N, C-alpha and C positions, 0 to 999 in steps of 0.2 A: 419679398420678391419671388419666393418660390411659388406662391399663389397669390394673386392680387384680388380678384373679384370673389364675392361670396360663393358662387358656384365652384370656382377653382379651389377655394379653401375647403369646401365640402368634399370635392373629389379627392383632394390630398388626404383628408382625414379618413376617407373610406379605403384608399389604396395603400397608404404608407405602412401600416402594420404587416399586411400580406407581402408587400415588396421587401420589407426588412427580413421577414421569415425566409424569403427566397434568396437573400443575400444581396439585394439591390438597394441603392440609395436613390430616392426620387429627387432629381435635381430641380425640376421645374414643371409646373402644370400650366397650360394655357388653353383657353377655350376661345375660338375665333370663328368668324364666318356668319352667314346670314341664314338662309333657308335650311341648309344642312350644315350645322356647326362642325368644326373640327376640334377634337380633344387631343392636344399634343402633350405627350408625356416624355420628358427627357430623363434618362436614368443611367446609372453606371453601377458596376459591381462594387460592393463595399471593399472587397479584398484588395483590388488593384486598380480601380477606377476605369476599367475597360468595359466595353459593351460591344458584342458582336451580333451578327444576324440571328444566331440561335438564341442568344440572351433576349433580344428584342421579341422574338416569337414566343418564348416562354413567358415573359412578363406580359405581353399582349394578351395571351390566353387567360392569364389570371385576372388581369384588369378587366377584360371584357366580361368575364363571369361575375365579378363583383359589381360592376356598373349595371349589368342587367338586373341584378337583384335590388340594388339600392335605388336605381332609376333617378339619378340627380338631373338628367337631361331627358325630359319626357319625349321629345321628338327624335327622329332619326339623326344620327351623327356619324362622323368618321373618326375612328380611334387611330392615332399615330403614336407609335413608341419608337424613340430614337436615342442614339447616343448624344451627348452634349456637343460633340465635335471638338476639334482642336482649339478653335477660337471661341471657346465656350462662354456661356453666361456665368457670371460670378454672383451667387445668390445667398451665400452664407459667409460669416466671418472666417470659417475654416478654409473657404476657397481663396480668400485674399491672402491668408497665411501660406497656404500650400503653393501659391503661384507668385510669392515674393520674388522680385527680380525680373519679372516679365512685364511687358507693356500692356496697358489696359486703357479702355475708355470708360469714363463714368458720366452718368447723367443724374443730376440731383433733382429733388422735388421742389427746390427753392433756389433763389439767386444767392450766390456767395461771391462777394467782391465783383458784382456785376455780371456774373455768368453762371450757367447751369452745367456746362459740359467741361470736363477736364480730361486730359490725356497725359500719360506719363508712365513711369516704371513703378510698380507696386513696391512699397517699402514696409510691408508687414501691417500688423494691427496691434493696437494697445488700448485697453480700457474702452472698448466699444467704438474706437475710431480707426479708420483706414488711413494708412500713410501712402502718399503717392508723390514721387519725385517728378515735378511738373516738367513736361517737354518744353525745351527752349527757355527754361527759367532756372535760375539757381535757387530753387526753393522746394521745400517739401511741405505739402498741404496735409493736414490732419483733418479728415472729414468724418463726421459721425455716421456710422453705418446706417442708422435710422433715416438719414437724409437721402440715401442712394435710391433712386428710382429704377435705374438700369445700369448694369455694368457687364462688360465682356472683355475677354482677352483680345489683343491685337495679334493677328497672324504674323509670325516672324520665323526666320531660320532657327533661332534658339528655341522657340516654342515647338517647332516641328521636331527638332532633335530631342527635346525633352519628352514629347509624346512617343517617339520611337523608342527611347530608352525605357519608358514605362511599359511599353508593349513588348519589350525584350527583342526588338528588331535591330538589325544593323542600321546605322544612319544612312539616309539617302545619299549623303556625300560619299560615304564609303562604297555604296552600291554603284553609284554613277562615276566614281573616280573623279569627282569634281569638287570645287570649293563651295558651290552653292546648291542647296536643295531647291528644286523649282516646283514642287507640288506637295500639298499637305496630304496627310493620311486620310483614309476614308471616314466618312460619317455614315453610320448605319441607320437605317430607318425602315420601319414596317408599318404600313397603313392598312386598316381593316375597316370597311364600311359596317356600321352597326345599325340595324333596323329593328326597333322593338316590336314591330308588327309581324315579323317573321316567326 
């Protein structure tokens, strides 16, 4: 799920070692668009899972240089480096473990008990399977990680509070003097047009 298409897998293999050397984890690579494709790279710092504008700029410069040399996309494209955001995609077993106790939506690549989509609270991972306490049901489903086509966290007050704790910020509730936080934290992004003819 980190990279789906052959070109995404190639880009991941080109960029991952350099990103790791800079202290970043590549969360997901996506290539989309038509005449001028967009290469989207979601990343976070390995040390604390954060990603600010300066981090995006630093990683963007490194990725741009590597992609210029390797040339996995021969035509002009736009490079976008961003944080995963609070309601982030879940792309590795470690993500499901790290966010145990938070709500998520899963989409499978096959039908299971007549459906592909599941929503509930993550209940950890064991033996290559993801546990999810299903919303509105008194059941925990164990779903093989290999069957998951797409997964992401569901934005909630608890998830926002967790993100603020990870960033070392006082909670929105404390800052607002209210019981409810009404806005998620920022998602940083930096887009740079890449033109191999220049």
